[in-house]
C-alpha positions as CSV (number, residue, x, y, z in Angstrom):
1,X,167.6,166.5,82.3
2,X,164.8,169.3,82.3
3,X,165.4,170.4,78.6
4,X,165.4,166.9,77.6
5,X,161.7,165.6,76.0
6,X,160.1,162.6,77.1
7,X,160.3,160.9,73.7
8,X,163.9,161.1,74.3
9,X,163.5,158.7,77.9
10,X,161.0,156.3,75.7
11,X,164.0,156.0,72.6
12,X,166.4,155.0,75.5
13,X,164.1,152.5,77.0
14,X,163.5,150.8,73.5
15,X,167.4,150.9,72.9
16,X,168.5,149.7,76.3
17,X,165.9,146.9,76.0
18,X,167.2,146.1,72.5
19,X,171.1,146.0,73.9
20,X,169.7,143.6,76.3
21,X,168.2,141.0,74.2
22,X,171.2,141.3,72.0
23,X,173.5,140.7,75.2
24,X,171.6,137.9,76.6
25,X,173.5,135.1,75.4
26,X,176.8,136.8,76.6
27,X,176.7,138.3,79.4
28,X,173.4,137.5,82.1
29,X,174.6,140.0,84.4
30,X,174.7,142.8,81.5
31,X,171.5,141.8,80.2
32,X,169.8,142.6,83.7
33,X,172.0,145.5,84.2
34,X,170.5,147.0,80.8
35,X,166.8,145.5,81.3
36,X,166.6,147.6,84.7
37,X,168.2,150.6,83.1
38,X,165.3,150.2,80.4
39,X,163.1,150.5,82.8
40,X,164.0,153.4,84.6
41,X,164.2,155.2,81.3
42,X,160.7,154.6,80.4
43,X,159.4,155.4,84.1
44,X,161.4,158.3,84.2
45,X,159.8,159.2,80.3
46,X,156.4,158.5,81.9
47,X,156.9,160.6,84.7
48,X,158.0,163.3,82.7
49,X,154.9,163.6,80.1
50,X,152.4,163.2,83.1
51,X,154.2,166.3,84.5
52,X,154.4,168.5,81.5
53,X,151.0,168.1,80.8
54,X,149.8,169.7,83.9
């Protein structure tokens, strides 16, 4: 996790949001899981970017 660039976290976040939107009609619980996962990836990328700028 230390060598992963912040852009990879942002990309994973976008993919998670897209898959959440696609699966919204099929499974509501899977939608919320992917939504939370997307938020986690987004904030992980943001924290990684803040820490590497110092």
